[in-house]
TIPASE-410917 format. One record per residue (C-alpha): residue in one letter; x, y, z. Coordinates in pm, whole numbers, plus 50000, padded with zeros to 5 digits. Each point is the difference from the previous one (the first is absolute). Layout:
AXYZ/...
***
This chain:
M500005000050000/N501545033149888/M499895032650192/H497015013249804/Q497964969050079/K500955001950367/T498885036350009/N496654991149841/W499404972150252/F500885024050281/H497495025549871/W497254973749975/L500814987750350/I499635035250138/L496735004249809/L498594967550139/T500935011450350/I498245033249944/L496904982449864/A499914975850294/A500275029050244/A497345019649807/F497594970650022/F500714995050370/V499315036250105/R496784999249796/F498854966350133/W501085000050365/N497245006650254/I497445005249726/E497234991050245/G501055027850237/A501045029049780/P497995017849887/A497884994950309/G496724996849810/I498374994649664/Y498825032549845/P496524998849837/D501505006249654/E502074968350046/A497024980850132/V497865009049696/N502684984149780/G499934968750214/I496214997449997/D499955002049620/A502554971849995/I497864979050235/K496935005349782/V501984988049699/N501174968650180/L496484992350123/G498545004349653/E497925030050102/Q501605020149722/P502404991549713/F503545012349963/Q499675035449869/W502245024149816/F498535028750201/Y498224999150338/Q497485027950057/D499915002750380/N502025026050190/N500065025349712/G501094973249753/R503244980349985/E501984982949728/G499504962950055/L503444983949975/F500895004450366/M496714986250131/N500334969949773/L503494993350136/I498675002650357/A497374974249907/L502794976649889/S501915007350320/F496924991850209/Q499664966949817/I503544991150109/L500215015450348/G496385004150100/V498325032450101/S502685014950223/V502115031150044/L502884983249819/G497724988249721/L498715035449957/K503465015749990/L502134973849826/P499575015949654/S501245033350139/I503004983250163/I500924982349675/F499615030549775/G501865021950250/T502924975550000/L500024995149623/T500125037849953/V503404999350172/L501174975649733/G498495021849728/V501785030850133/F503304981149989/L499504989349640/L498825034249884/A502725020250175/K502604975649866/E498655005849650/V499745038050035/F503555005050131/R501474969149829/T501594987350320/P498814974450258/R501365022850272/A497165024649928/G497434972250015/L501234987250334/F499965034350163/A496545008549864/A498624966150106/Y501525003850347/L498405034250050/T496624986449885/A500214968550213/F500445019150325/S497785030049928/F497215006750249/W497855011649709/S500444967449812/I499824977650309/N496775016250117/F498024996249678/S501374964849951/R498194990650323/I496625016149919/S497524983449766/F499665029349757/R500034993049626/A502365029649945/I502994978650103/I499914982849658/L500685033049820/P503745003350088/F500504963549900/V498365005249660/L501925032049927/T503434986450093/F499754967449806/S498285015449699/F502595027549967/Y502874975950065/F499014978149707/L499215030549787/L503415016150052/R501734966949931/A497874995549692/I500915034649871/R503684992450052/T499944965149848/K497075003449754/S498704967250145/F496464992049887/W499224977150293/Q501055026550251/F497755025549828/A497214974250030/V500644993650370/S500245037350072/G496755007349818/F498174971750172/I501125011150348/F499205036349921/G496484990149896/I499524982350332/G500445034250161/L496425009349908/H498884971550226/T501795014150305/Y499325035350126/I498395031349863/A503315019350014/F501344977749721/R497765017449748/I502515028149975/A502924976249929/P499585002049617/V501415035350030/I503314983650090/L499894979849679/I499325031349795/V503015017950149/L502114968749951/F499125001649632/L500855037049981/G503284993650180/L500914973149750/L499265024349716/L502585023450150/V502824974850036/K499434973849727/K500075004849625/H497584981049776/L497864990950299/F496914989549808/H501954978549756/S501844982750284/Y497144993450240/W496655000449824/K499634962150004/Q500984997950367/A497565027950085/I497174980149841/V500944969650207/F499965021350317/I496575014449919/I498504966049909/F501074983750326/M498975030650200/L496514997649848/I499864962550070/S500545004850374/S498035032350036/G497224989649762/P497634984650259/I499865030950219/L499935023349698/W496954981149879/T498515001950349/F500445037950000/Y498555002049650/T496874980650095/H499745016850342/P501295035849959/E498665008350344/F502864979350144/L502425026749883/E498435024650239/S501675002050339/R500045019750320/S503115018349875/A497805022649787/S498515015750312/I503425007350153/S501765010949681/V501805033450003/F498055008249681/S496694998450186/P498665035350067/E498844988350343/V503584990750080/N502065028049846/K497515027950086/G500935017949677/N503774999250074/L501174971149784/L503685009549976/S500435006350371/T498184967650081/I502254980049766/G503085017850136/R499074991650357/S499214963549927/F503164996149791/G502115014950278/L498484977150262/S500484970049771/L503715007649970/A500385008650368/K499004965250115/Y503294984849887/N502245022250210/F498175024150227/W496374993050099/G498534965949929/D496584984849960/Q498095006550324/N497904968349969/W501244973050238/R498964973249751/H502435014449744/N502905013550203/Y501445008650341/P498825036350043/P501255026349994/Y503254986849855/P500754998549626/I499604966649827/L503754996949934/N502554997350278/P502485029150019/L502884983849809/V497874986049718/G498005032349985/I503135021249954/S501364976349739/F496705000749810/L499835037950008/I503565003649871/G499374973849733/L496795016949885/I501695034049970/Y502944984249817/L497734982849747/I498055031849932/V503165020649943/K501654973449781/F496834994749799/F499715036649902/H503745001649929/L499894969849768/F496755012349843/W501725033049921/L502934981749844/R497614979149791/I498075030249870/R502985023249962/H502744976449882/D498124968249901/I501854979450262/R498064967650049/D500974988750350/Q498234967950113/K499925013650354/L497475026149885/F497534972049936/M500594983650339/Y499795032750193/A496765008849822/F498634965550081/L500715002550374/L498725035550031/V496774994749808/W499334968150197/F500385018650328/F497915030449912/S497354980549806/M499354975650284/L500015029050245/A497065015049811/P497324977150154/E500965016050330/F500485036749917/L496985001649769/T497834992550301/A499545022450301/E498964976450278/G502224985350271/L503255013949863/P502724988950014/H498734965949895/A502554971749982/L497514974949859/R498975020249694/A503695005949922/I500984963350035/G500784998949629/T503065021650074/L501374975350255/P502414980749771/V501345030449818/V500555019050327/F502474973750117/I501624997949658/I500515037750003/A501354997850357/T502684976749864/V501455026749769/P502085018650266/I501184966750145/L501344989049661/W501725033649950/I501714997850341/L501114964249942/G501405010049662/K502145026750166/A501264974550252/D501954981949729/D502565028250014/F500604996950377/N503134984650145/P499584965950171/S499745012850359/T497555027449907/K498004975449793/T499764975950296/F498735027650228/F497595012249734/F498424966149934/S499764993050372/F498085032450035/I497724990849707/I499284966050155/A499155016850332/L497555022949821/L498414970449823/V499604981650330/F498335031050142/V497615001549702/G499224963050035/I499225002750370/F498345034250022/D496724993749818/V499664963850113/V500185010650364/K497815029949924/Y497314977049858/H500234968750213/Y500525017350333/F499025036650012/W497175000249744/T498684965650100/N499795009850367/N498595034749948/P496405004850127/S499185021749698/Q500734971149766/H497654977550196/Q497295026249989/S500495006749630/F499564963249913/E497214996350262/S501684969550148/S497004993450225/L498044988349695/L502464971749942/L499744990950368/M496234999549967/A500204977349696/K502174975250187/F497765001850309/I496944991349793/Q501794969849855/E500404986350353/L496295002550084/P497754969349961/A498584997549649/E496434996150131/R500165031750213/E498305030649853/K502605027349944/V499125036349935/V502805022849875/V499125036450061/A502275019749767/E500095026649730/N499794988249639/M503765002049934/Q500974986350341/R498084967849948/I501924991249681/P503224987350168/I497864980650249/K497944984649720/L503164990449808/F501094974450259/N496444989250083/Y498494999949654/Q498434965750037/A499365002350374/Q496594988450115/N497515020350204/I501785033349959/H498235033149944/Y501475033949906/V498115030150132/H500655037149967/P500085017450343/Q497015021749908/E497944969749903/I500504979550315/K496555007050149/S498074990849686/F502164968949962/L499204988750358/D496295005849949/E500004980249679/R502234970150088/K499244994050371/L503114978450049/T500014978650314/N503674996950098/P502125022149777/V503535013250037/F500395036449904/I503455010549879/L500445037850002/T502885019149839/N499985024450291/K498175007550321/N496915020149917/D498015008850313/S496725006849821/M500244966949817/I500834981550321/E496865014250158/I497934987049710/L501554965550027/K499394998750376/K496305006349949/Y499744969749772/Y502474977850189/P500085012050365/L501984969850123/S502835004549749/Q503275017350082/L502485021849817/K503594988549976/G503065015449837/I501974975149789/S503665005549922/T503464985249994/D502885015050193/K501135017949687/A496485012649935/I499855014750351/K503305017549936/F498675015649682/D496425005450120/T498534978249725/K497724978250210/F496394994049903/C496904992250202/V497844969250033/F496495000250147/R498624966050094/
***
């Protein structure tokens, strides 16, 4: 085995280690963090259960909860068939896609910078990012988007370089799958348009060289996206979404000041990476930015560098007809970042919003690699003793990056009361409590419409269970006249307790909780 082969094996060994660690931090303690199942997750799970029970077929688009592309729910259904209806079964697709995105970032960064060193650094930053870890542990369909973008663009860039028909086919097929993932993907074709324009700037005879490959890309993209395109064609109402009501273009939102509204939302969208992050505990650890300090600084420097170099190379192309291939790559990274930031800054609710900007996740860590590569390139000129000190320092920084966000997630965020409240962890406790009750016992869950969804997820086929809105409890009692029910209440409501006592004077109220629930004040009440 020659030196080059040894180096390649070493790189793959490091990558496998990174992937194993990425999977572990996304899988470990999945039952305990996040502390609960958010209703949006539970809706996905209930659709999957209905599919498995034959109550509804596999669908390309599910209409509940403002409408959702169907791929993720169908994968959850498959996961439930293997693992049963469980927290792990609900979240396994997210864990897998979150881990595979790390691999995709490696491959794409390696292709962009033409060195495996870039891929390893970008993959490492992604693997141990709080942002990536968090959404890889929540059952939101958006987690598929970074996976689709990284692998599609990896094969596309390789295809452009090699003129390989099969890689154009694979890239087109994966890109078409994007329409089955998350609404933010619908802006991704803008990236393809700019890619085409960038190629026009740096390659001569573009049409003559690539027209056949372009047809292959389009055909395979239409094959994979065809089912949902047909669904949208036959049901145009599915294209409508809640985003229209929170768009910056809505007069109710911008109040007649469109430019200032866009400027504010754009500024907040950028600020989340380095200064002031998403304030939603389901998306981030408020008030901190979504990137840790070292990665955030590296990303900011890399972004500024790419912008400056892009305009410099663009000027050289226009002024002196210099066709530098880097112009194409810089344009690609920049348009990816700003295009996939648009789903966030073109809305004006809940900003900054790390979930809507999840399409920027891979390219953020690729951009953050730019300063690292520049510094390592300069290190080649150091003398041996200086080089040893320098690389020791770099390793120390990498260890810090690897530990910082993992500890931040699995200790500080996991044990923070606000996180438990945000995920309404008591609902998961209620669901498990109901499972332990005798099947023949009448069970009445008194909860709001959205609160009952996580409870119903894990008790979908439970017998003798009723779901009642708090305001409807009296009419329910008059109508049903249950003899020996158990009432499970999401919180202690004195007026409701008084009503229950009138109907069941011998029953008692009891708070149910675990030690952790007491600590975080997430206990619920049982009246029986």
